[in-house]
MIFI-526519 format. One record per residue (C-alpha): residue number from 1; z, y negated, x. Coordinates in Angstrom, 3 decimals, decimal comma. Last residue first. Layout:
<rs>
(NUM (Z Y X)) ...
</rs>
This chain:
<rs>
(487 (26,582 -11,093 21,773)) (486 (23,584 -9,195 22,080)) (485 (23,083 -8,318 18,217)) (484 (23,719 -12,247 17,321)) (483 (20,799 -12,875 19,520)) (482 (18,837 -10,380 17,917)) (481 (19,596 -11,708 14,574)) (480 (19,278 -15,352 15,603)) (479 (15,268 -14,545 16,358)) (478 (14,937 -12,170 13,176)) (477 (16,485 -15,523 11,121)) (476 (14,407 -17,828 12,475)) (475 (11,407 -15,979 12,572)) (474 (11,992 -15,121 8,685)) (473 (12,324 -18,489 7,866)) (472 (9,260 -19,501 9,581)) (471 (7,355 -16,940 7,524)) (470 (8,680 -18,167 4,237)) (469 (6,987 -21,265 4,502)) (468 (3,975 -19,876 4,707)) (467 (3,840 -17,886 2,025)) (466 (1,604 -14,586 2,620)) (465 (-1,071 -13,757 0,480)) (464 (-2,464 -10,202 -0,882)) (463 (-5,558 -10,900 -3,984)) (462 (-7,248 -8,445 -2,536)) (461 (-5,305 -5,686 -2,910)) (460 (-2,806 -3,962 -0,882)) (459 (0,115 -6,183 -1,247)) (458 (-0,573 -8,771 -3,826)) (457 (2,669 -11,163 -2,843)) (456 (3,651 -11,621 0,672)) (455 (7,083 -13,547 0,828)) (454 (8,463 -13,253 4,178)) (453 (10,547 -9,974 6,056)) (452 (13,436 -7,799 5,696)) (451 (14,141 -4,138 6,990)) (450 (17,677 -2,984 8,180)) (449 (18,739 0,221 9,996)) (448 (21,711 1,682 11,912)) (447 (19,916 5,109 13,354)) (446 (22,678 7,662 13,879)) (445 (20,353 11,040 13,609)) (444 (16,922 9,820 15,365)) (443 (14,063 11,547 13,219)) (442 (15,486 11,273 9,723)) (441 (16,553 7,725 10,601)) (440 (12,649 7,270 11,442)) (439 (11,227 9,298 8,651)) (438 (13,391 6,978 6,120)) (437 (12,782 4,043 8,129)) (436 (9,194 4,310 7,436)) (435 (9,322 2,547 4,486)) (434 (8,064 4,383 1,049)) (433 (7,986 1,980 -1,828)) (432 (10,854 1,624 -4,398)) (431 (13,047 -0,735 -2,544)) (430 (16,778 -0,664 -1,813)) (429 (18,512 -4,095 -1,883)) (428 (21,213 -6,385 -0,655)) (427 (20,107 -9,993 -1,661)) (426 (21,061 -13,045 0,668)) (425 (24,018 -15,258 0,035)) (424 (23,639 -18,784 0,905)) (423 (23,799 -21,787 3,846)) (422 (20,223 -21,005 5,142)) (421 (21,229 -20,322 8,660)) (420 (25,090 -19,609 8,335)) (419 (24,335 -17,206 5,653)) (418 (21,922 -15,495 7,329)) (417 (23,460 -14,950 10,077)) (416 (26,047 -13,571 8,724)) (415 (24,435 -11,453 5,989)) (414 (22,136 -9,666 9,202)) (413 (25,709 -8,559 11,186)) (412 (27,137 -7,219 8,212)) (411 (23,900 -4,972 7,500)) (410 (23,173 -3,827 11,301)) (409 (27,149 -2,569 10,860)) (408 (25,906 -0,376 7,838)) (407 (28,909 -0,648 5,083)) (406 (26,344 -0,889 2,215)) (405 (24,525 2,575 3,301)) (404 (21,917 2,916 1,186)) (403 (20,009 6,742 1,126)) (402 (16,440 6,335 2,584)) (401 (14,502 9,012 0,920)) (400 (12,329 11,306 2,731)) (399 (8,372 11,911 2,936)) (398 (6,246 14,029 1,399)) (397 (5,118 18,247 2,137)) (396 (1,887 17,323 -0,120)) (395 (0,907 19,283 -3,302)) (394 (-2,482 20,958 -3,658)) (393 (-3,869 21,870 -6,397)) (392 (-6,841 23,429 -7,810)) (391 (-8,160 22,457 -11,231)) (390 (-8,258 24,806 -14,315)) (389 (-7,028 21,752 -16,884)) (388 (-3,842 23,516 -17,038)) (387 (-3,150 23,693 -13,578)) (386 (-3,573 19,909 -13,345)) (385 (-1,119 19,099 -16,200)) (384 (1,168 21,386 -14,546)) (383 (0,504 19,794 -11,060)) (382 (1,503 16,566 -12,281)) (381 (5,015 17,664 -13,750)) (380 (5,612 19,349 -10,865)) (379 (5,512 15,992 -8,646)) (378 (7,110 14,246 -11,362)) (377 (10,303 17,102 -10,938)) (376 (10,206 17,400 -7,181)) (375 (10,500 13,567 -7,080)) (374 (13,510 13,903 -9,798)) (373 (15,419 16,327 -7,502)) (372 (15,066 14,344 -4,384)) (371 (16,355 10,838 -5,779)) (370 (14,916 8,065 -4,807)) (369 (11,730 8,790 -6,424)) (368 (7,754 8,499 -6,073)) (367 (4,623 10,387 -6,912)) (366 (1,357 9,470 -5,710)) (365 (-1,668 10,831 -7,246)) (364 (-4,844 11,519 -5,705)) (363 (-8,238 13,328 -7,470)) (362 (-10,979 14,972 -6,860)) (361 (-14,018 15,850 -8,968)) (360 (-16,283 18,501 -7,105)) (359 (-19,647 19,095 -6,025)) (358 (-19,923 17,176 -2,573)) (357 (-18,570 13,664 -4,572)) (356 (-17,365 12,770 -7,815)) (355 (-14,165 10,530 -6,922)) (354 (-10,706 9,637 -9,351)) (353 (-8,347 7,986 -7,088)) (352 (-4,483 6,692 -7,713)) (351 (-3,020 7,932 -10,889)) (350 (0,494 6,711 -9,417)) (349 (3,958 8,327 -10,596)) (348 (7,327 6,702 -10,862)) (347 (11,019 7,710 -10,170)) (346 (13,866 5,661 -9,745)) (345 (12,971 1,840 -10,404)) (344 (15,133 -0,593 -9,161)) (343 (16,864 -2,745 -11,442)) (342 (20,527 -2,503 -11,448)) (341 (20,881 -0,001 -8,407)) (340 (23,120 3,702 -9,292)) (339 (21,661 4,334 -12,785)) (338 (18,273 4,068 -11,273)) (337 (14,983 3,563 -13,581)) (336 (12,906 6,499 -14,628)) (335 (9,128 7,592 -15,382)) (334 (7,675 4,178 -14,535)) (333 (4,150 4,163 -13,854)) (332 (1,260 6,818 -14,818)) (331 (1,304 10,193 -16,659)) (330 (-1,822 12,442 -16,719)) (329 (-2,955 13,299 -20,262)) (328 (-5,840 10,741 -20,063)) (327 (-6,776 12,100 -16,493)) (326 (-7,200 15,899 -17,684)) (325 (-8,121 15,355 -21,515)) (324 (-10,930 13,402 -19,794)) (323 (-11,705 16,425 -16,857)) (322 (-11,068 19,310 -18,920)) (321 (-13,626 18,054 -21,497)) (320 (-16,288 17,066 -19,823)) (319 (-15,824 20,268 -18,036)) (318 (-16,055 22,496 -21,042)) (317 (-19,333 19,897 -21,580)) (316 (-21,189 20,760 -18,955)) (315 (-21,127 17,366 -16,547)) (314 (-24,439 16,114 -16,504)) (313 (-27,259 16,156 -13,890)) (312 (-30,034 14,375 -12,497)) (311 (-27,892 11,358 -11,358)) (310 (-29,395 7,676 -11,808)) (309 (-28,174 5,275 -8,932)) (308 (-27,101 2,109 -10,340)) (307 (-28,494 -1,595 -11,255)) (306 (-29,374 -0,949 -14,393)) (305 (-28,306 0,107 -17,854)) (304 (-24,781 -1,594 -17,978)) (303 (-21,453 -1,098 -19,983)) (302 (-18,768 -3,763 -19,437)) (301 (-15,043 -3,226 -19,984)) (300 (-13,003 -6,207 -18,520)) (299 (-9,398 -7,026 -17,615)) (298 (-9,029 -10,611 -16,453)) (297 (-5,369 -11,196 -18,079)) (296 (-3,570 -8,462 -16,122)) (295 (0,044 -8,990 -16,388)) (294 (0,904 -11,299 -19,708)) (293 (-2,633 -10,400 -21,316)) (292 (-2,457 -6,777 -20,874)) (291 (-2,418 -5,233 -24,128)) (290 (-4,580 -8,135 -25,435)) (289 (-7,123 -8,300 -23,005)) (288 (-7,435 -4,073 -23,409)) (287 (-7,984 -3,743 -26,885)) (286 (-10,589 -6,811 -26,584)) (285 (-12,526 -5,285 -24,090)) (284 (-12,068 -2,011 -26,207)) (283 (-14,016 -3,319 -29,253)) (282 (-16,990 -4,914 -26,703)) (281 (-16,878 -1,581 -25,159)) (280 (-17,539 0,060 -29,114)) (279 (-19,461 -2,427 -29,644)) (278 (-21,739 -1,603 -26,677)) (277 (-21,473 2,217 -28,095)) (276 (-22,931 0,896 -31,418)) (275 (-25,737 -0,727 -29,501)) (274 (-26,758 2,510 -27,330)) (273 (-26,535 4,846 -29,835)) (272 (-30,391 4,875 -30,763)) (271 (-31,262 5,842 -27,032)) (270 (-29,315 8,915 -27,262)) (269 (-26,482 9,015 -24,299)) (268 (-25,745 9,836 -20,597)) (267 (-23,053 8,567 -18,225)) (266 (-22,392 7,082 -14,945)) (265 (-18,762 6,427 -14,922)) (264 (-16,990 3,489 -13,187)) (263 (-13,127 2,504 -12,019)) (262 (-11,809 -0,579 -10,743)) (261 (-8,115 -1,979 -9,846)) (260 (-6,766 1,325 -8,728)) (259 (-2,861 0,956 -8,229)) (258 (-2,535 1,263 -4,718)) (257 (-0,307 3,509 -2,591)) (256 (-2,785 6,757 -2,785)) (255 (-5,683 4,255 -1,622)) (254 (-9,346 3,784 -3,247)) (253 (-9,123 3,812 -7,006)) (252 (-12,425 4,700 -8,903)) (251 (-15,424 6,849 -9,580)) (250 (-16,526 8,957 -12,521)) (249 (-19,752 11,015 -12,377)) (248 (-22,229 12,536 -14,569)) (247 (-20,737 12,472 -18,047)) (246 (-22,765 13,286 -21,135)) (245 (-21,447 11,031 -23,994)) (244 (-22,139 12,874 -27,905)) (243 (-21,592 9,548 -29,451)) (242 (-18,216 10,476 -31,252)) (241 (-17,062 12,907 -28,799)) (240 (-17,541 11,087 -26,046)) (239 (-16,251 7,460 -27,636)) (238 (-12,711 8,115 -27,670)) (237 (-12,435 9,972 -24,420)) (236 (-14,423 7,611 -22,840)) (235 (-12,075 4,518 -23,527)) (234 (-8,683 5,963 -22,695)) (233 (-10,586 7,302 -19,682)) (232 (-11,820 3,948 -18,297)) (231 (-8,090 2,937 -18,982)) (230 (-6,557 5,390 -17,284)) (229 (-9,171 5,251 -14,158)) (228 (-8,534 1,319 -14,269)) (227 (-4,517 1,205 -14,301)) (226 (-3,484 -1,649 -15,777)) (225 (-0,443 -3,481 -14,555)) (224 (3,022 -2,681 -15,591)) (223 (5,247 -4,800 -13,581)) (222 (7,206 -1,787 -12,781)) (221 (4,730 -0,425 -10,665)) (220 (4,586 -3,291 -8,270)) (219 (6,421 -2,280 -4,763)) (218 (5,668 1,489 -5,334)) (217 (2,108 1,352 -6,201)) (216 (1,083 -1,913 -4,950)) (215 (-1,104 -3,596 -6,547)) (214 (-3,808 -3,509 -9,019)) (213 (-4,959 -6,722 -10,377)) (212 (-7,558 -6,129 -12,902)) (211 (-11,026 -7,522 -12,962)) (210 (-12,248 -3,799 -13,493)) (209 (-13,585 -1,348 -16,270)) (208 (-17,051 -0,238 -15,860)) (207 (-19,385 1,842 -18,051)) (206 (-22,559 2,576 -16,343)) (205 (-25,939 3,830 -18,263)) (204 (-28,239 6,887 -18,680)) (203 (-30,745 7,202 -21,280)) (202 (-30,895 11,208 -23,042)) (201 (-34,462 11,827 -24,217)) (200 (-34,002 15,201 -23,391)) (199 (-30,220 16,189 -22,422)) (198 (-29,888 15,961 -18,388)) (197 (-29,509 19,149 -17,073)) (196 (-26,345 21,238 -16,604)) (195 (-23,691 20,797 -14,198)) (194 (-20,444 22,646 -13,213)) (193 (-18,599 20,679 -10,297)) (192 (-15,217 22,006 -9,064)) (191 (-12,098 20,483 -10,606)) (190 (-9,632 19,215 -7,781)) (189 (-6,130 18,100 -7,775)) (188 (-4,462 16,505 -4,828)) (187 (-0,302 15,304 -5,256)) (186 (1,285 12,920 -3,077)) (185 (5,029 12,589 -2,178)) (184 (7,279 10,135 -1,851)) (183 (11,096 9,213 -0,825)) (182 (12,382 5,727 -2,020)) (181 (13,894 3,651 -0,132)) (180 (17,269 1,945 1,611)) (179 (18,775 -0,866 3,214)) (178 (16,405 -3,615 2,031)) (177 (17,740 -7,283 3,212)) (176 (16,545 -10,314 0,509)) (175 (16,059 -13,508 1,089)) (174 (12,163 -13,518 1,553)) (173 (10,579 -10,520 -0,415)) (172 (7,398 -8,767 1,291)) (171 (9,697 -6,168 3,691)) (170 (7,531 -4,266 6,967)) (169 (9,714 -5,793 9,364)) (168 (11,990 -2,963 10,475)) (167 (15,069 -3,582 12,389)) (166 (16,287 -0,736 13,847)) (165 (19,834 -0,145 15,918)) (164 (20,094 3,028 17,865)) (163 (17,887 2,223 20,550)) (162 (16,470 5,160 22,864)) (161 (13,169 5,491 21,214)) (160 (10,058 7,335 22,390)) (159 (11,584 10,713 23,450)) (158 (11,579 12,086 19,965)) (157 (7,923 11,603 19,254)) (156 (6,939 9,882 16,325)) (155 (4,581 12,452 14,321)) (154 (6,597 11,223 10,615)) (153 (6,881 7,940 11,834)) (152 (3,305 7,008 13,136)) (151 (1,559 9,632 10,323)) (150 (3,136 7,653 7,125)) (149 (0,232 9,130 4,912)) (148 (-2,189 6,563 4,436)) (147 (-0,510 3,506 4,591)) (146 (1,626 4,101 7,696)) (145 (-1,393 4,897 9,956)) (144 (-0,152 4,387 12,888)) (143 (3,136 2,864 14,476)) (142 (4,373 -0,181 16,561)) (141 (8,220 0,363 17,714)) (140 (9,145 -2,503 20,127)) (139 (12,223 -1,844 21,900)) (138 (14,558 -4,618 23,414)) (137 (17,120 -4,705 26,056)) (136 (19,627 -7,092 24,437)) (135 (18,860 -10,668 23,942)) (134 (19,109 -14,645 24,337)) (133 (15,841 -15,676 22,567)) (132 (14,198 -18,933 24,397)) (131 (11,509 -16,963 26,292)) (130 (9,275 -15,290 24,193)) (129 (6,300 -13,019 24,729)) (128 (8,150 -9,956 22,961)) (127 (9,655 -11,865 20,179)) (126 (5,952 -13,084 19,516)) (125 (4,061 -9,401 19,772)) (124 (7,155 -8,527 17,214)) (123 (6,761 -11,280 14,858)) (122 (2,876 -10,505 15,026)) (121 (3,750 -6,803 14,026)) (120 (5,201 -8,054 11,465)) (119 (3,085 -10,582 9,849)) (118 (0,037 -7,786 10,323)) (117 (2,469 -5,314 8,243)) (116 (1,371 -5,928 5,306)) (115 (-0,075 -9,521 5,914)) (114 (-3,373 -7,518 6,270)) (113 (-5,350 -10,247 4,196)) (112 (-7,061 -7,664 1,528)) (111 (-10,305 -8,882 0,924)) (110 (-11,854 -11,390 -1,144)) (109 (-11,754 -14,248 1,177)) (108 (-7,958 -13,729 2,364)) (107 (-4,605 -15,499 2,014)) (106 (-2,211 -17,967 3,604)) (105 (-0,116 -19,702 0,862)) (104 (0,902 -22,960 0,933)) (103 (-1,404 -24,181 -1,560)) (102 (-4,063 -22,406 -0,512)) (101 (-4,873 -21,661 3,625)) (100 (-8,353 -19,561 3,660)) (99 (-8,699 -16,755 6,103)) (98 (-11,573 -14,325 6,776)) (97 (-10,860 -10,868 8,257)) (96 (-12,777 -10,530 10,789)) (95 (-16,060 -7,907 10,314)) (94 (-16,334 -4,455 12,141)) (93 (-15,725 -1,527 10,664)) (92 (-13,546 -3,581 7,551)) (91 (-17,275 -4,211 6,851)) (90 (-17,535 -7,279 4,046)) (89 (-20,144 -8,304 1,579)) (88 (-17,569 -9,664 -1,571)) (87 (-18,981 -8,572 -4,604)) (86 (-16,971 -5,307 -5,335)) (85 (-14,013 -7,035 -4,359)) (84 (-12,130 -5,864 -1,330)) (83 (-9,548 -3,377 0,189)) (82 (-8,552 -1,990 3,447)) (81 (-5,007 -1,136 3,578)) (80 (-3,700 -2,081 7,323)) (79 (-2,851 -0,380 9,957)) (78 (-0,555 -1,384 13,338)) (77 (2,607 -0,638 11,744)) (76 (6,158 -2,632 12,490)) (75 (9,511 -2,170 14,381)) (74 (11,647 -4,094 16,373)) (73 (14,671 -1,488 17,890)) (72 (17,423 -2,899 19,479)) (71 (19,568 -1,678 22,423)) (70 (23,463 -2,092 22,593)) (69 (24,354 -4,936 25,258)) (68 (25,136 -3,540 28,879)) (67 (21,912 -5,681 30,043)) (66 (23,156 -8,822 28,452)) (65 (24,179 -11,037 31,441)) (64 (20,181 -11,732 31,991)) (63 (18,276 -11,203 29,133)) (62 (17,560 -7,324 28,844)) (61 (14,703 -5,925 29,608)) (60 (11,562 -5,540 27,060)) (59 (10,226 -2,156 26,216)) (58 (7,150 -1,356 24,462)) (57 (6,632 1,337 22,093)) (56 (3,053 2,564 21,030)) (55 (2,145 4,950 18,237)) (54 (-1,278 7,121 19,507)) (53 (-0,853 10,182 17,701)) (52 (0,304 12,075 20,859)) (51 (2,774 9,549 21,767)) (50 (2,016 6,163 23,762)) (49 (4,101 4,500 26,634)) (48 (4,843 0,833 27,922)) (47 (6,368 -0,952 30,760)) (46 (6,645 -4,586 30,492)) (45 (4,472 -6,575 32,726)) (44 (3,864 -9,500 30,575)) (43 (0,092 -9,648 31,025)) (42 (0,727 -5,094 30,097)) (41 (2,619 -5,753 27,248)) (40 (0,089 -8,152 25,616)) (39 (-2,705 -5,949 26,636)) (38 (-1,106 -2,360 25,273)) (37 (-0,811 -4,389 21,713)) (36 (-4,343 -5,713 22,035)) (35 (-6,057 -2,067 23,035)) (34 (-3,714 -0,665 19,921)) (33 (-5,271 -3,262 17,388)) (32 (-8,580 -1,951 18,660)) (31 (-7,877 1,885 18,336)) (30 (-6,167 1,330 15,006)) (29 (-8,539 3,487 13,008)) (28 (-6,413 5,682 11,194)) (27 (-5,543 3,046 8,581)) (26 (-7,856 -0,225 8,742)) (25 (-7,486 -1,431 11,697)) (24 (-10,038 -4,131 12,519)) (23 (-9,260 -6,980 14,934)) (22 (-10,078 -10,720 13,763)) (21 (-6,804 -10,483 11,740)) (20 (-4,842 -9,554 14,425)) (19 (-5,490 -12,502 16,613)) (18 (-4,710 -14,651 13,985)) (17 (-1,277 -12,709 13,270)) (16 (-0,807 -13,638 17,141)) (15 (-1,470 -17,275 16,949)) (14 (0,510 -17,437 13,812)) (13 (3,827 -15,719 15,709)) (12 (3,230 -18,016 18,614)) (11 (2,931 -20,877 16,708)) (10 (6,633 -20,653 14,968)) (9 (5,449 -22,741 13,093)) (8 (1,646 -23,743 11,217)) (7 (-0,068 -26,698 13,127)) (6 (-3,223 -24,718 13,092)) (5 (-3,160 -21,433 11,217)) (4 (-6,635 -22,315 9,220)) (3 (-7,807 -24,094 12,107)) (2 (-8,360 -20,807 13,936)) (1 (-11,417 -19,770 11,361)) 
</rs>
């Protein structure tokens, strides 16, 4: 497995990334990766501290003669999105990520890779251990639970940082500097289970929509990738009255910030209708393949008659109707484009998760916007649809946007460094995703921030991969910018 990164440069960064992939680090379970960070700090005799949620800050003294230079903070998050294909036998709680080198990319075998944000963490550790970078005082901030709640940034202790220059390494596009991000909020819905006996003689079937790429609900929402929950509900909404389908459960998606790739429903139907129902599934399979041929050519609709646990109850018809109407009418995708930044998604919403468990049907939706009033509006729209269906609604408090500052001093330095290294202009952008910069900047007034990283595609899905060549560019840029700050 180590041979996958053999010969790659920078050697120290790739070695740390390899070690990181061997450590379980799903969100809210960062204990072992935190131990690794502390181990690196201890062996280098660097001061470190933790706050109440166990985010870590390591301090590296300045190079000789640079003690009075500004303190720079290098920041990344320790957790990763743990997603795998259904047919991949992987236990994220104990199994190492199986890496592969594929035509200039590093990817995983049927799971997320964790380059988001493992590459950023590895880069920070490589800087921490480097002896060939001239630098001022450095602080390395490693936050927890970024992917499921931005908890590490939100709960970051007010005494954790001295520096007021922050380099966030959680962006995923080579040649781009990000200086702003969307704010976000989750809206959760619950429908209480109301069940009855399975109609006499009915047979259990499972319908699945799968084969979708999914992706990050901020970074990829503009691509129009299929949403498995929405597509499955579209099929069920049409067929339920036609064939008297009686639904027992529906389950799809796993993360608030991932577009769902797969969704299953178990239902009962009269045996004499199964043949015609399967023909309808084939029809919808062709519909979806036609509609999504450019972005999700692998989409599929399939019905199976075995290989799953058969529930003993079905939903009452009134609840089934409310359930299908709720999901079918729930908005998903881009709601508005920015008038201020060309090509930037301003507002979106993601129908992210539906699960049937513990006598309830639970939903998670995720809203984003770079305009606070628009964020409030789309979250309230989701709330209203849920209330209309009789659902219990819980709107989270969310997190703030990071307002772009084109006159940022660290941005000016970064542009100068980039042009000197690569002889071309970088792109300066804002991102339709939640970066921790928005929260950290709100918590530490006057923080001058920038975010950049190598090219990572397919984040939050088993298609996640990182471009090897851009990792070396990212490293050169990071080192040169740190030295520029110390000049």
